[in-house]
OpenMM code with the backbone's topology and positions (N, CA, C; nanometers):
from openmm import Vec3, app, unit

residues = "MET GLY ILE ALA ALA PHE THR LEU ALA LEU SER LEU LEU ALA SER SER LYS PRO PRO LEU ALA LEU ALA ALA ILE ILE LEU GLY SER LEU TRP PHE ALA GLY LEU PHE ARG GLY TRP PRO GLY VAL THR GLU ILE GLY LEU PHE LEU VAL VAL ALA LEU THR VAL VAL GLY ILE LEU LEU TYR GLY PRO LEU PHE LEU HIS LEU PHE ALA VAL ALA CYS ALA LEU ALA ALA TRP VAL LEU ASP ARG TYR ALA ARG GLY PRO ALA ARG ARG ALA VAL PRO GLU GLU HIS ARG VAL GLU ARG ALA HIS LEU VAL ARG LEU LEU THR ALA LEU GLY VAL GLY MET ALA LEU GLY LEU LEU SER TRP LEU VAL ARG VAL SER LEU SER PHE LEU TRP ALA LEU ALA LEU GLY SER ILE ALA VAL TYR GLY LEU TYR ARG SER SER ILE LEU TRP GLN ARG GLU PRO ASP GLU".split()
positions = [
    Vec3(0.8863, -0.3029, 0.1717),
    Vec3(0.9111, -0.2174, 0.0571),
    Vec3(0.9996, -0.2889, -0.0440),
    Vec3(1.0800, -0.3822, 0.0048),
    Vec3(1.1639, -0.4590, -0.0868),
    Vec3(1.0815, -0.5431, -0.1820),
    Vec3(0.9756, -0.6063, -0.1296),
    Vec3(0.8864, -0.6858, -0.2145),
    Vec3(0.8163, -0.5952, -0.3143),
    Vec3(0.7763, -0.4759, -0.2691),
    Vec3(0.7100, -0.3807, -0.3589),
    Vec3(0.8033, -0.3405, -0.4726),
    Vec3(0.9286, -0.3097, -0.4393),
    Vec3(1.0245, -0.2689, -0.5420),
    Vec3(1.0538, -0.3836, -0.6392),
    Vec3(1.0685, -0.5063, -0.5855),
    Vec3(1.0949, -0.6214, -0.6726),
    Vec3(0.9762, -0.6485, -0.7653),
    Vec3(0.8542, -0.6437, -0.7107),
    Vec3(0.7343, -0.6670, -0.7921),
    Vec3(0.7198, -0.5592, -0.8986),
    Vec3(0.7461, -0.4356, -0.8596),
    Vec3(0.7384, -0.3258, -0.9551),
    Vec3(0.8423, -0.3415, -1.0649),
    Vec3(0.9646, -0.3808, -1.0273),
    Vec3(1.0692, -0.4029, -1.1278),
    Vec3(1.0303, -0.5158, -1.2228),
    Vec3(0.9718, -0.6213, -1.1682),
    Vec3(0.9276, -0.7337, -1.2514),
    Vec3(0.8199, -0.6903, -1.3511),
    Vec3(0.7234, -0.6114, -1.3038),
    Vec3(0.6169, -0.5675, -1.3939),
    Vec3(0.6690, -0.4695, -1.4988),
    Vec3(0.7653, -0.3866, -1.4607),
    Vec3(0.8230, -0.2940, -1.5593),
    Vec3(0.9092, -0.3680, -1.6609),
    Vec3(0.9755, -0.4760, -1.6185),
    Vec3(1.0488, -0.5586, -1.7143),
    Vec3(0.9530, -0.6276, -1.8107),
    Vec3(0.8364, -0.6689, -1.7586),
    Vec3(0.7356, -0.7306, -1.8456),
    Vec3(0.6824, -0.6309, -1.9470),
    Vec3(0.6895, -0.5022, -1.9143),
    Vec3(0.6455, -0.3971, -2.0065),
    Vec3(0.7577, -0.3515, -2.0985),
    Vec3(0.8723, -0.4209, -2.0944),
    Vec3(0.9898, -0.3874, -2.1757),
    Vec3(1.0426, -0.2479, -2.1446),
    Vec3(1.0512, -0.2168, -2.0153),
    Vec3(1.1041, -0.0874, -1.9711),
    Vec3(1.2174, -0.1101, -1.8706),
    Vec3(1.3352, -0.1601, -1.9166),
    Vec3(1.4447, -0.1890, -1.8241),
    Vec3(1.4945, -0.0684, -1.7435),
    Vec3(1.4996, 0.0541, -1.8000),
    Vec3(1.5463, 0.1663, -1.7173),
    Vec3(1.4544, 0.1926, -1.5969),
    Vec3(1.3249, 0.1790, -1.6167),
    Vec3(1.2317, 0.1988, -1.5052),
    Vec3(1.2419, 0.0836, -1.4047),
    Vec3(1.2687, -0.0366, -1.4543),
    Vec3(1.2877, -0.1499, -1.3634),
    Vec3(1.4128, -0.1287, -1.2790),
    Vec3(1.5168, -0.0761, -1.3389),
    Vec3(1.6386, -0.0450, -1.2636),
    Vec3(1.6099, 0.0630, -1.1587),
    Vec3(1.5283, 0.1608, -1.1943),
    Vec3(1.4902, 0.2652, -1.0978),
    Vec3(1.4154, 0.2047, -0.9795),
    Vec3(1.3296, 0.1064, -1.0047),
    Vec3(1.2570, 0.0404, -0.8961),
    Vec3(1.3519, -0.0369, -0.8053),
    Vec3(1.4519, -0.1028, -0.8637),
    Vec3(1.5494, -0.1767, -0.7830),
    Vec3(1.6339, -0.0800, -0.6998),
    Vec3(1.6747, 0.0311, -0.7590),
    Vec3(1.7500, 0.1323, -0.6847),
    Vec3(1.6637, 0.1895, -0.5722),
    Vec3(1.5358, 0.2105, -0.5996),
    Vec3(1.4435, 0.2604, -0.4972),
    Vec3(1.4365, 0.1645, -0.3788),
    Vec3(1.4229, 0.0365, -0.4054),
    Vec3(1.4191, -0.0626, -0.2985),
    Vec3(1.5485, -0.0672, -0.2200),
    Vec3(1.6625, -0.0557, -0.2890),
    Vec3(1.7929, -0.0568, -0.2218),
    Vec3(1.8096, 0.0661, -0.1331),
    Vec3(1.7687, 0.1825, -0.1832),
    Vec3(1.7784, 0.3043, -0.1025),
    Vec3(1.6854, 0.2979, 0.0183),
    Vec3(1.5692, 0.2361, 0.0010),
    Vec3(1.4778, 0.2239, 0.1141),
    Vec3(1.5417, 0.1380, 0.2238),
    Vec3(1.6014, 0.0240, 0.1851),
    Vec3(1.6689, -0.0604, 0.2844),
    Vec3(1.7824, 0.0146, 0.3537),
    Vec3(1.8621, 0.0866, 0.2762),
    Vec3(1.9729, 0.1627, 0.3353),
    Vec3(1.9197, 0.2684, 0.4315),
    Vec3(1.8161, 0.3391, 0.3903),
    Vec3(1.7581, 0.4420, 0.4757),
    Vec3(1.6955, 0.3860, 0.6011),
    Vec3(1.6363, 0.2694, 0.5904),
    Vec3(1.5743, 0.2061, 0.7066),
    Vec3(1.6806, 0.1676, 0.8096),
    Vec3(1.7894, 0.1084, 0.7640),
    Vec3(1.8934, 0.0650, 0.8567),
    Vec3(1.9783, 0.1799, 0.9100),
    Vec3(1.9867, 0.2887, 0.8355),
    Vec3(2.0630, 0.4044, 0.8822),
    Vec3(1.9767, 0.5025, 0.9609),
    Vec3(1.8459, 0.4796, 0.9633),
    Vec3(1.7573, 0.5659, 1.0409),
    Vec3(1.7243, 0.6988, 0.9758),
    Vec3(1.7246, 0.7041, 0.8438),
    Vec3(1.6907, 0.8279, 0.7747),
    Vec3(1.5444, 0.8609, 0.7996),
    Vec3(1.5126, 0.9833, 0.8382),
    Vec3(1.3718, 1.0178, 0.8622),
    Vec3(1.2947, 1.0323, 0.7307),
    Vec3(1.1713, 0.9841, 0.7311),
    Vec3(1.0831, 1.0003, 0.6156),
    Vec3(1.1113, 0.9100, 0.4981),
    Vec3(1.1992, 0.8114, 0.5152),
    Vec3(1.2359, 0.7262, 0.4021),
    Vec3(1.1174, 0.6409, 0.3560),
    Vec3(1.0341, 0.5960, 0.4478),
    Vec3(0.9205, 0.5121, 0.4098),
    Vec3(0.8164, 0.5931, 0.3342),
    Vec3(0.7931, 0.7172, 0.3767),
    Vec3(0.6957, 0.8024, 0.3087),
    Vec3(0.7408, 0.8339, 0.1664),
    Vec3(0.8685, 0.8661, 0.1520),
    Vec3(0.9219, 0.8948, 0.0186),
    Vec3(0.9178, 0.7692, -0.0683),
    Vec3(0.9520, 0.6546, -0.0091),
    Vec3(0.9464, 0.5289, -0.0838),
    Vec3(0.8061, 0.4964, -0.1307),
    Vec3(0.7069, 0.5174, -0.0434),
    Vec3(0.5676, 0.4939, -0.0826),
    Vec3(0.5289, 0.5836, -0.1989),
    Vec3(0.5630, 0.7110, -0.1897),
    Vec3(0.5302, 0.8051, -0.2976),
    Vec3(0.5949, 0.7627, -0.4290),
    Vec3(0.7228, 0.7242, -0.4236),
    Vec3(0.7919, 0.6864, -0.5466),
    Vec3(0.7398, 0.5552, -0.6045),
    Vec3(0.7028, 0.4597, -0.5192),
    Vec3(0.6438, 0.3348, -0.5698),
    Vec3(0.5120, 0.3643, -0.6403),
    Vec3(0.4296, 0.4497, -0.5805),
    Vec3(0.3018, 0.4839, -0.6439),
    Vec3(0.3265, 0.5583, -0.7758),
    Vec3(0.4246, 0.6487, -0.7780),
    Vec3(0.4553, 0.7216, -0.9016),
    Vec3(0.5035, 0.6268, -1.0111),
    Vec3(0.5945, 0.5335, -0.9763),
    Vec3(0.6410, 0.4367, -1.0768),
    Vec3(0.5285, 0.3435, -1.1205),
    Vec3(0.4376, 0.3131, -1.0283),
    Vec3(0.3241, 0.2287, -1.0637),
    Vec3(0.2339, 0.2983, -1.1641),
    Vec3(0.2088, 0.4257, -1.1433),
    Vec3(0.1260, 0.5017, -1.2376),
    Vec3(0.1912, 0.5032, -1.3751),
    Vec3(0.3222, 0.5248, -1.3785),
    Vec3(0.3936, 0.5226, -1.5069),
    Vec3(0.3823, 0.3844, -1.5706),
    Vec3(0.3995, 0.2795, -1.4909),
    Vec3(0.3892, 0.1434, -1.5440),
    Vec3(0.2508, 0.1111, -1.5973),
    Vec3(0.1474, 0.1587, -1.5288),
    Vec3(0.0107, 0.1350, -1.5764),
    Vec3(-0.0136, 0.2112, -1.7055),
    Vec3(0.0368, 0.3345, -1.7137),
    Vec3(0.0212, 0.4126, -1.8368),
    Vec3(0.0951, 0.3492, -1.9540),
    Vec3(0.1994, 0.2708, -1.9233),
    Vec3(0.2739, 0.2007, -2.0281),
    Vec3(0.2187, 0.0604, -2.0524),
    Vec3(0.0982, 0.0351, -2.0014),
    Vec3(0.0264, -0.0910, -2.0220),
    Vec3(0.0990, -0.2118, -1.9631),
    Vec3(0.1510, -0.1956, -1.8427),
    Vec3(0.2135, -0.3069, -1.7729),
    Vec3(0.1091, -0.3962, -1.7095),
    Vec3(0.1518, -0.5095, -1.6524),
    Vec3(0.0573, -0.6011, -1.5879),
    Vec3(-0.0071, -0.5346, -1.4654),
    Vec3(-0.1361, -0.5129, -1.4731),
    Vec3(-0.2079, -0.4375, -1.3702),
    Vec3(-0.2004, -0.5037, -1.2336),
    Vec3(-0.2148, -0.6354, -1.2277),
    Vec3(-0.2168, -0.7022, -1.0979),
    Vec3(-0.0831, -0.6894, -1.0262),
    Vec3(0.0281, -0.6964, -1.0994),
    Vec3(0.1589, -0.6797, -1.0355),
    Vec3(0.1760, -0.5379, -0.9814),
    Vec3(0.1247, -0.4403, -1.0538),
    Vec3(0.1318, -0.3025, -1.0060),
    Vec3(0.0470, -0.2851, -0.8804),
    Vec3(-0.0701, -0.3439, -0.8792),
    Vec3(-0.1569, -0.3376, -0.7616),
    Vec3(-0.0898, -0.4041, -0.6413),
    Vec3(-0.0266, -0.5177, -0.6636),
    Vec3(0.0433, -0.5878, -0.5559),
    Vec3(0.1599, -0.5046, -0.5031),
    Vec3(0.2319, -0.4372, -0.5927),
    Vec3(0.3444, -0.3529, -0.5507),
    Vec3(0.2967, -0.2388, -0.4611),
    Vec3(0.1866, -0.1752, -0.4974),
    Vec3(0.1338, -0.0664, -0.4153),
    Vec3(0.0848, -0.1199, -0.2809),
    Vec3(0.0212, -0.2365, -0.2811),
    Vec3(-0.0255, -0.2953, -0.1547),
    Vec3(0.0929, -0.3265, -0.0627),
    Vec3(0.2009, -0.3789, -0.1173),
    Vec3(0.3205, -0.4075, -0.0358),
    Vec3(0.3830, -0.2789, 0.0170),
    Vec3(0.3871, -0.1746, -0.0657),
    Vec3(0.4430, -0.0465, -0.0205),
    Vec3(0.3564, 0.0140, 0.0895),
    Vec3(0.2252, 0.0046, 0.0755),
    Vec3(0.1359, 0.0545, 0.1803),
    Vec3(0.1547, -0.0231, 0.3102),
    Vec3(0.1696, -0.1542, 0.2989),
    Vec3(0.1918, -0.2359, 0.4188),
    Vec3(0.3228, -0.1968, 0.4872),
    Vec3(0.4291, -0.1752, 0.4095),
    Vec3(0.5573, -0.1343, 0.4677),
    Vec3(0.5444, 0.0012, 0.5360),
    Vec3(0.4717, 0.0927, 0.4743),
    Vec3(0.4527, 0.2255, 0.5323),
    Vec3(0.3747, 0.2173, 0.6635),
    Vec3(0.2654, 0.1401, 0.6639),
    Vec3(0.1835, 0.1275, 0.7851),
    Vec3(0.2623, 0.0609, 0.8964),
    Vec3(0.3349, -0.0453, 0.8653),
    Vec3(0.4119, -0.1152, 0.9683),
    Vec3(0.5257, -0.0287, 1.0231),
    Vec3(0.5882, 0.0501, 0.9373),
    Vec3(0.6930, 0.1400, 0.9842),
    Vec3(0.6357, 0.2473, 1.0761),
    Vec3(0.5218, 0.3042, 1.0386),
    Vec3(0.4577, 0.4049, 1.1248),
    Vec3(0.4128, 0.3431, 1.2563),
    Vec3(0.3655, 0.2209, 1.2516),
    Vec3(0.3221, 0.1539, 1.3744),
    Vec3(0.4418, 0.1277, 1.4661),
    Vec3(0.5520, 0.0848, 1.4076),
    Vec3(0.6707, 0.0540, 1.4883),
    Vec3(0.7290, 0.1791, 1.5540),
    Vec3(0.7136, 0.2942, 1.4889),
    Vec3(0.7681, 0.4178, 1.5439),
    Vec3(0.6656, 0.4990, 1.6220),
    Vec3(0.5381, 0.4615, 1.6152),
    Vec3(0.4318, 0.5440, 1.6708),
    Vec3(0.4205, 0.5405, 1.8218),
    Vec3(0.3474, 0.6378, 1.8767),
    Vec3(0.3300, 0.6437, 2.0224),
    Vec3(0.2439, 0.5297, 2.0763),
    Vec3(0.1604, 0.4697, 1.9928),
    Vec3(0.0770, 0.3584, 2.0390),
    Vec3(0.1626, 0.2361, 2.0713),
    Vec3(0.2840, 0.2344, 2.0231),
    Vec3(0.3757, 0.1216, 2.0427),
    Vec3(0.4350, 0.1213, 2.1837),
    Vec3(0.4342, 0.2357, 2.2483),
    Vec3(0.5012, 0.2486, 2.3776),
    Vec3(0.4039, 0.2288, 2.4928),
    Vec3(0.4467, 0.1561, 2.5923),
    Vec3(0.3741, 0.1407, 2.7193),
    Vec3(0.2317, 0.0892, 2.7011),
    Vec3(0.2187, -0.0182, 2.6276),
    Vec3(0.0881, -0.0811, 2.6097),
    Vec3(0.0839, -0.2035, 2.7007),
    Vec3(-0.0214, -0.2163, 2.7845),
    Vec3(-0.0250, -0.3286, 2.8786),
    Vec3(-0.0211, -0.4657, 2.8111),
    Vec3(-0.1036, -0.4876, 2.7120),
    Vec3(-0.1069, -0.6174, 2.6420),
    Vec3(-0.0587, -0.5965, 2.4991),
    Vec3(0.0706, -0.5760, 2.4872),
    Vec3(0.1290, -0.5373, 2.3597),
    Vec3(0.1052, -0.6410, 2.2496),
    Vec3(0.1161, -0.7688, 2.2820),
    Vec3(0.0994, -0.8722, 2.1797),
    Vec3(-0.0422, -0.8738, 2.1233),
    Vec3(-0.1429, -0.8445, 2.2049),
    Vec3(-0.2817, -0.8401, 2.1552),
    Vec3(-0.3027, -0.7207, 2.0627),
    Vec3(-0.2422, -0.6081, 2.0978),
    Vec3(-0.2548, -0.4878, 2.0149),
    Vec3(-0.1851, -0.5097, 1.8809),
    Vec3(-0.0655, -0.5691, 1.8841),
    Vec3(0.0062, -0.5981, 1.7595),
    Vec3(-0.0722, -0.6941, 1.6715),
    Vec3(-0.1254, -0.7969, 1.7322),
    Vec3(-0.2024, -0.8962, 1.6558),
    Vec3(-0.3261, -0.8329, 1.5937),
    Vec3(-0.3984, -0.7516, 1.6701),
    Vec3(-0.5180, -0.6851, 1.6167),
    Vec3(-0.4811, -0.5906, 1.5028),
    Vec3(-0.3688, -0.5199, 1.5170),
    Vec3(-0.3251, -0.4287, 1.4111),
    Vec3(-0.2905, -0.5056, 1.2838),
    Vec3(-0.2179, -0.6157, 1.2982),
    Vec3(-0.1811, -0.6950, 1.1804),
    Vec3(-0.3022, -0.7586, 1.1141),
    Vec3(-0.3993, -0.8036, 1.1941),
    Vec3(-0.5207, -0.8618, 1.1368),
    Vec3(-0.5962, -0.7558, 1.0564),
    Vec3(-0.6077, -0.6351, 1.1114),
    Vec3(-0.6771, -0.5272, 1.0382),
    Vec3(-0.6022, -0.4918, 0.9104),
    Vec3(-0.4689, -0.4850, 0.9189),
    Vec3(-0.3895, -0.4518, 0.8018),
    Vec3(-0.4032, -0.5578, 0.6929),
    Vec3(-0.3902, -0.6841, 0.7305),
    Vec3(-0.4014, -0.7916, 0.6318),
    Vec3(-0.5427, -0.8014, 0.5744),
    Vec3(-0.6438, -0.7748, 0.6565),
    Vec3(-0.7812, -0.7738, 0.6063),
    Vec3(-0.7995, -0.6646, 0.5028),
    Vec3(-0.7520, -0.5443, 0.5353),
    Vec3(-0.7652, -0.4323, 0.4411),
    Vec3(-0.6902, -0.4599, 0.3110),
    Vec3(-0.5676, -0.5141, 0.3218),
    Vec3(-0.4913, -0.5450, 0.2007),
    Vec3(-0.5574, -0.6564, 0.1203),
    Vec3(-0.6083, -0.7574, 0.1879),
    Vec3(-0.6761, -0.8668, 0.1179),
    Vec3(-0.8008, -0.8212, 0.0454),
    Vec3(-0.8815, -0.7396, 0.1120),
    Vec3(-1.0027, -0.6874, 0.0474),
    Vec3(-0.9645, -0.5978, -0.0705),
    Vec3(-0.8616, -0.5153, -0.0511),
    Vec3(-0.8168, -0.4287, -0.1608),
    Vec3(-0.7670, -0.5073, -0.2804),
    Vec3(-0.6888, -0.6117, -0.2539),
    Vec3(-0.6390, -0.6950, -0.3637),
    Vec3(-0.7533, -0.7694, -0.4326),
    Vec3(-0.8491, -0.8185, -0.3543),
    Vec3(-0.9634, -0.8899, -0.4121),
    Vec3(-1.0465, -0.7961, -0.4998),
    Vec3(-1.0703, -0.6756, -0.4498),
    Vec3(-1.1469, -0.5795, -0.5301),
    Vec3(-1.0698, -0.5369, -0.6545),
    Vec3(-0.9378, -0.5227, -0.6413),
    Vec3(-0.8569, -0.4900, -0.7585),
    Vec3(-0.8606, -0.6002, -0.8625),
    Vec3(-0.8525, -0.7253, -0.8171),
    Vec3(-0.8616, -0.8383, -0.9089),
    Vec3(-1.0000, -0.8456, -0.9723),
    Vec3(-1.1021, -0.8217, -0.8928),
    Vec3(-1.2387, -0.8226, -0.9452),
    Vec3(-1.2572, -0.7144, -1.0509),
    Vec3(-1.2041, -0.5958, -1.0240),
    Vec3(-1.2182, -0.4876, -1.1223),
    Vec3(-1.1385, -0.5170, -1.2494),
    Vec3(-1.0347, -0.5969, -1.2363),
    Vec3(-0.9558, -0.6343, -1.3520),
    Vec3(-1.0302, -0.7378, -1.4371),
    Vec3(-1.1053, -0.8261, -1.3699),
    Vec3(-1.1758, -0.9321, -1.4407),
    Vec3(-1.3107, -0.8882, -1.4944),
    Vec3(-1.3802, -0.8029, -1.4208),
    Vec3(-1.5147, -0.7602, -1.4591),
    Vec3(-1.5087, -0.6146, -1.5042),
    Vec3(-1.5438, -0.5898, -1.6258),
    Vec3(-1.5415, -0.4541, -1.6800),
    Vec3(-1.6806, -0.3927, -1.6687),
    Vec3(-1.6887, -0.2806, -1.5972),
    Vec3(-1.8142, -0.2080, -1.5819),
    Vec3(-1.7924, -0.0674, -1.6351),
    Vec3(-1.8792, -0.0245, -1.7236),
    Vec3(-1.8669, 0.1086, -1.7802),
    Vec3(-1.9449, 0.2078, -1.6937),
    Vec3(-1.8725, 0.3022, -1.6357),
    Vec3(-1.9338, 0.4044, -1.5512),
    Vec3(-1.8987, 0.5421, -1.6054),
    Vec3(-1.9930, 0.6335, -1.5914),
    Vec3(-1.9616, 0.7717, -1.6261),
    Vec3(-1.8777, 0.8315, -1.5133),
    Vec3(-1.8186, 0.9458, -1.5399),
    Vec3(-1.7355, 1.0096, -1.4391),
    Vec3(-1.8158, 1.0463, -1.3159),
    Vec3(-1.9385, 1.0889, -1.3348),
    Vec3(-2.0232, 1.1280, -1.2214),
    Vec3(-2.0522, 1.0088, -1.1300),
    Vec3(-2.0816, 0.8926, -1.1892),
    Vec3(-2.1045, 0.7722, -1.1091),
    Vec3(-1.9774, 0.7317, -1.0351),
    Vec3(-1.8638, 0.7371, -1.1032),
    Vec3(-1.7378, 0.7011, -1.0400),
    Vec3(-1.7053, 0.7963, -0.9247),
    Vec3(-1.7333, 0.9251, -0.9437),
    Vec3(-1.7105, 1.0228, -0.8376),
    Vec3(-1.8020, 0.9963, -0.7178),
    Vec3(-1.9286, 0.9654, -0.7450),
    Vec3(-2.0234, 0.9374, -0.6363),
    Vec3(-1.9831, 0.8111, -0.5601),
    Vec3(-1.9507, 0.7047, -0.6311),
    Vec3(-1.9097, 0.5808, -0.5647),
    Vec3(-1.7784, 0.5973, -0.4890),
    Vec3(-1.6860, 0.6735, -0.5448),
    Vec3(-1.5603, 0.7003, -0.4746),
    Vec3(-1.5831, 0.7799, -0.3475),
    Vec3(-1.6740, 0.8762, -0.3522),
    Vec3(-1.7065, 0.9559, -0.2326),
    Vec3(-1.7689, 0.8684, -0.1243),
    Vec3(-1.8563, 0.7781, -0.1646),
    Vec3(-1.9179, 0.6860, -0.0680),
    Vec3(-1.8115, 0.5951, -0.0069),
    Vec3(-1.7191, 0.5474, -0.0885),
    Vec3(-1.6127, 0.4601, -0.0377),
    Vec3(-1.5229, 0.5349, 0.0605),
    Vec3(-1.4869, 0.6583, 0.0283),
    Vec3(-1.4024, 0.7370, 0.1185),
    Vec3(-1.4745, 0.7625, 0.2500),
    Vec3(-1.6036, 0.7955, 0.2434),
    Vec3(-1.6803, 0.8177, 0.3657),
    Vec3(-1.6887, 0.6888, 0.4484),
    Vec3(-1.7076, 0.5764, 0.3822),
    Vec3(-1.7121, 0.4480, 0.4528),
    Vec3(-1.5802, 0.4158, 0.5212),
    Vec3(-1.4692, 0.4426, 0.4532),
    Vec3(-1.3379, 0.4207, 0.5148),
    Vec3(-1.3165, 0.5142, 0.6337),
    Vec3(-1.3629, 0.6364, 0.6207),
    Vec3(-1.3516, 0.7329, 0.7309),
    Vec3(-1.4280, 0.6834, 0.8529),
    Vec3(-1.5517, 0.6397, 0.8312),
    Vec3(-1.6340, 0.5917, 0.9432),
    Vec3(-1.5757, 0.4635, 1.0039),
    Vec3(-1.5257, 0.3739, 0.9205),
    Vec3(-1.4689, 0.2499, 0.9747),
    Vec3(-1.3412, 0.2780, 1.0530),
    Vec3(-1.2625, 0.3763, 1.0100),
    Vec3(-1.1417, 0.4095, 1.0870),
    Vec3(-1.1779, 0.4684, 1.2224),
    Vec3(-1.2872, 0.5418, 1.2301),
    Vec3(-1.3333, 0.5939, 1.3595),
    Vec3(-1.3763, 0.4780, 1.4489),
    Vec3(-1.4465, 0.3805, 1.3934),
    Vec3(-1.4895, 0.2656, 1.4717),
    Vec3(-1.3705, 0.1838, 1.5204),
    Vec3(-1.2670, 0.1696, 1.4383),
    Vec3(-1.1500, 0.0915, 1.4780),
    Vec3(-1.0711, 0.1608, 1.5884),
    Vec3(-1.0750, 0.2936, 1.5908),
    Vec3(-0.9963, 0.3676, 1.6888),
    Vec3(-1.0686, 0.3815, 1.8230),
    Vec3(-1.1935, 0.3461, 1.8282),
    Vec3(-1.2691, 0.3548, 1.9521),
    Vec3(-1.2148, 0.2601, 2.0582),
    Vec3(-1.2309, 0.2984, 2.1820),
    Vec3(-1.1961, 0.2103, 2.2934),
    Vec3(-1.3035, 0.1037, 2.3038),
    Vec3(-1.2658, -0.0227, 2.3242),
    Vec3(-1.3687, -0.1264, 2.3402),
    Vec3(-1.4419, -0.1089, 2.4733),
    Vec3(-1.5709, -0.1372, 2.4715),
    Vec3(-1.6501, -0.1281, 2.5942),
    Vec3(-1.6118, -0.2438, 2.6858),
    Vec3(-1.5902, -0.2105, 2.8099),
    Vec3(-1.5485, -0.3145, 2.9047),
    Vec3(-1.6560, -0.3416, 3.0048),
] * unit.nanometer
topology = app.Topology()
chain = topology.addChain("A")
for resn in residues:
    res = topology.addResidue(resn, chain)
    for name in ("N", "CA", "C"):
        topology.addAtom(name, app.Element.getBySymbol(name[0]), res)
């Protein structure tokens, strides 16, 4: 979340919005304090606030790629925090294999998301709202099905 806050502050400074950049730095500092003090829900609140500041930064015509990177870092921090605290973390026979598989899936998802975000930034396609809604629905359904496949027990 620290990288997300720093990237967000950098992009907001590039947009000539120092007060919002200061808010991003304060957000990152509070997240670190909350993490070390064990405050419940600090990662969820941090993710929400990073996304909210990102939306404001995009509306103020900030650098899109930096905003996308900030959200990807915040999502990674949220997923890793939930994984570290989750029940799947406890009493796993081959813990290192499970951790490695989780990190590979996370990095793959973030890499594909960043690549698609960069592609959408470079290639402009004009879509009507109906087409965007249909494609978004297909993407959500695909993510739903892939998450079911990832959660399945491997056949032995």
